[in-house]
N, C-alpha and C positions, 0 to 999 in steps of 0.2 A: 504494500500500499504506500509506503514511504517513497519507493522509486517512482511509482506512478505520479503522485504529487509533484515530486522534483521534475519529472519529465514534462508535466503540464506547464509548470512554471517557466521552464526553459523555452518551451514551445511559445508561450505567451509573450516571452520577451522578444521573439522573432517576428511577431506580427507587426505589419506596418499599418499603424491606425491613421485614420483620415484626420486631417486638420479640422479645426472648427469651422473654417470658411467652407471647406468642401462639404461638410456635414450640413451646414445651413443651405448651400446651393441645392444640394440633392434633395433635401427635405422640402424646399420650395418648389423645385420641379415636380415632385410627387404630389404635392398638394395641388399644384395648378392643374396637373393631368387628372387628378380626381375630380376636381370641379368641372373641368371641360366634359369630362366623361358623364358626370351626373347631368349636366345640361343637356348634353346629346340624348341621352336615354329618356330624360324628362320630355323633350320635344318629340322623340319617336313615339313614346307612349301616348301622349296627347293626340297625335295624328292618327295612330292606330285606333284609338278609342273614338275619336270623332268618325272615322270611317265605318267602325262597327255600329255606332249609333245611327248614322245616316243610312246604312244598308239594312240594318235589321230593326231599327227602331227600339233597341234594348239599351239599358245602362242609364245612368244618371243623366 
């Protein structure tokens, strides 16, 4: 068990951690893409819902 913990610590020292700036840029890009995707699917859902209501006369 001690050897395992020692190996894990040595491996963690070799990891190249991203800088704060890189982390903020990546987080911003993810949030922007999530927002764009949500807006896109909202619009598609509204268009499909409108089409179903017009064609079949069902739904709110």
